[in-house]
N, C-alpha and C positions, 0 to 999 in steps of 0.2 A: 261587768269589767275585763274579761277575758276578752272579748270581742273587740273592746274600747281599744285593748292596747294593741292589739294585730292591726287593725287597722291602720292606729298611727304609727306603726313599725313600718308598715304598706307605703304610706304617705312619704314619711322619713326616707325610706329605699326610693320610691320615686323622683325625690328630689335629689337626692344624691345621680341619680343615674342621670338626668337631663344635664347637669354640671358636668358631668365626664367626658361629653360629647369634642369640650373645647380640646381636651386630650387629643382626638384625633385629625385637627387641624394643623395647615402645614407650618414649617415655622414661617416666623417674618422672613423676609429678605429684602435686599436693599437695591430690587428694585426702581424703575419711578411709577411713577400714579400710573392709574389708567389712562390712557386714552379715553378722551370724551367722543361717547357712541354719535355716531352720525348719519344721518339719513339721507334718503333719495328727495328730492326736494318734488319730485311732481306726486310720488307715494308714500309718505313718512314710513310705511309697514317695514321698508326695503331699507336694511341700516348697514354700516360698514364703521369696521374698527382698522384706525392705521399701522401696518406695520410699520414701527420704528426701527431703522439699521441701528443694529449693535456695535460697538469698538471692538476691533479684531483682539482676538487673543493673541499673547507670543505664538508666532509657528504657526498659525492659521494661512490659509491663502484663500479662504471664501467668504463672500458676507453673511451675514446672521442679521435675522432680522426676529423682533417679537412683538404682539398684540397682547395687551390683555383687557377685560372685560367683555371678551365674545362669551367665552365659556367659564365653565368652572376651575379650568386652570390654564394659563397666561402658554400663549402658542407658541412655538421656535420656528420658524420658517429658514430653511438654509441653504446659501447658494443663491442664485441669481434669474430668479422665475422669468417666462420668456412668454410671447403671445405670438400668435397670426398676424404677422405686419400685413400680411398680402391682403388681408380681412379689414383689419382696423389698424389703420397707417397712422390716423393722429389720435391721440392723445384723450382718452374720455371715460369715466367711470364705468367701469362695469366690465372692461374688456377683462375676458377668463384668462389667470397665466396658468401657464403652464411646465412642468418640467422642473419641479421643484423638490425637497425635502420637505417634508413637517410632523413634530411632535409636539411633543409635551413639554411645557417645563418641569426638570426635578422638582423632589420633594412631593410630588402629586402625582394620586393611584392614577393614572388616564393614557388611554393608546389613543392614536389616532391613526388612522386610516385614510389614504388619498389616491384619487384616480389622476395619472399623471394626463389622460388625455382632455379630460374635463376642467379640470381645476378644481373639483371638488372633494371633500374631507369628511369623514365622520369622527368625530370623537367621542370614547367614551370612557367616563367619570364614576368611581367607584368610589359612595359616597355614605353617609348616615343619614338617615331619613329622620332620627325619630323616636321617640319611645316605645316599644315594642307593646302595644297592652295584651291583645292578645296572648303572647309569651306570659307574662308576667301574671296574668289571671289564671293560668292551669297550672305555673306552679303553686302561687295561693292558695286553687284550690286541692292541689295535692298534698301541702302543709294540712291543710283543714280537716282532711280525710284522717291522714294520718293521728294528728291531733287531738280526733272524735275519739277513733277508737281508744287511743290509751285515755282519755278522760272515761270512756263508759268501763271501765276495767274497772276503773274506781268505784263510779258507783254500782258496780254489781259486786264492789267486796272485796275484786280480788286485786292483789298488789302487784304491777305490772314488773317486767323484767328490764332490764337497761334503763338508760335513760330517756326522761321526756321530749318525744322531736323538739328541732329548733330551727326554728324558721331560719334562720340563715344558712341550714340544710340546703332546703328547698328554694326560695328567694334567692338570684343571684344577683351581685353587686353594680352590674350597669343589663339595660334592655335597649342599647343602641339598633336600632332597624336598619341592616346593611340595606344597599340597592346601588343603581346605575343610572346613571343621566346621561341620554346621547345627544350632543350638539351636532348637526350637521351644517358644513357652511361651506366657500371656494374661497379664492387667494383671486382678485380681480384687479386692473389696473385704475385709478384713479388721477385725479391731478390737484389729491394735496399730500401734504408729508413728503414719504419716499415714492410717491407714486403708486405703490403697495397697499394694498388692502387686505382683512378678512371678510366675507359679507356675508348676506345669510342667502342662505341657497337658493331662494327665489329670484335673489335681486336681478333686473333685467337685462338681457343684453341687447347692449347700443346696436344699433342699424349698421349694420354694413356699407363702408364708406362707396361711395359710387367709381372711387379712383380706378383704375385697370392702367395697362400697360401702353394700351392707348389711348387714354383720355387721364395722364400722372396727377399727382395733386402737388399743385404750388406751395415752394416749402419758402418761400419772401425772394431777399433780393443779397446777393452779395457782390461787395466791392472788387473791383481791381486792385493789387498792391502797387499796380505799377502806376496807374492812374485813377484818383481820387471821387473825378467825373463821370467815372466810368460805371455803371452797373448794371449787374445782370439778373436776371428775371430765371430763376432756378426751380427746377420741376422732378419729380422725384415718385417710387413705386415700391413696396416691399420694403422699404430701406433704403432702397440703391436711388444715384444719381440717375436720369434719365436721359434729358439735356438739360439748356437753356433756353431761351429764345431764341430760336432759326439764327434772325436776323442779325445776333449780339455774337457770336461764336461760331468756330466748326465743329465741338464738339464739347462734353460735358458728362465726367464720371464721377464716381465717388459714392459717399454714400452719406447716411442720417442717420437721427434719431429724435424724439422726440422732448421738447422741454416741457415745463408746466405751463408756459405762455401757450395756445392752441396755433397762433401764428407765425411763432418763432422755432426752427429747429437745428440745432446744433450740424456741422456739416464738414466731412470729407472733402474735398472737391480738386478736382486736375479738370483745367478749362485750358483748352485750345482755343487760341486767337486769334481772327480774320488772320493775321501776317504770319503764322504757323508757330508763333513760339507759343508757349504754355506757362502757366504756374499752378501749385496747388497750395490749397490753402484751407486752415481747419478753426471754426470758431461758429457763432449762434448767426445764422440770418438776419436781416432785416425787417422787424415788420414792414410789408408793406401793403396791408389789410385796411 
């Protein structure tokens, strides 16, 4: 009968221990639902989660992005990630981001270390993995030993001193087992959402563009504001405009950035016309593909 009562108590304590794990979970926040995890078209084992641009708080002069659903804790990226535009002048999935700050969201027992050169990071999160049966059995064995000694004294006709051992003095209220979850990943450029995402560390690098200073990237068309029928074919490399078609103008200069459409770019361009006059214009190029 005594052993049956003991095991009933142990089962009750084990159940109590499993219920306590919820007390270690972070409090719910008002953050939006995690973005759907996306996969690489050619190989679904490579996945990424879009970084979502957050509203700036009063006094902030920098951008903040958040990704949920990649690791145990939401990841926060601050600053504006950059990339090697000479190697990758065209927006495409997998271009590595560099020069950014990354942390775990408040309320999670996580730390993040990143490599600014490669765009990769490691997130480590302390967690509770479940019931630690080994420690529980050891505590029960200690109680059984003390209780057996106490019982043996009675059987030998000796009245033991002190109170009998109490199982609550040996068996703990909780046996949650601490552990560490390690998640690796990297910040990449993508063609969806904010154009930035958290990807698996093995997400493949895209092929380096064959654009070069001598073979610049075609950016699209720009219309002369003084003559709607005049269209300039614009070329660039490494984020800078290098020329328009030679027979259209004397020279062109400026900058460009990619958009979600791989055939349209946002440009700020100064064109010197054939007659020596010039104009400066900012906007999206016309898709002439």
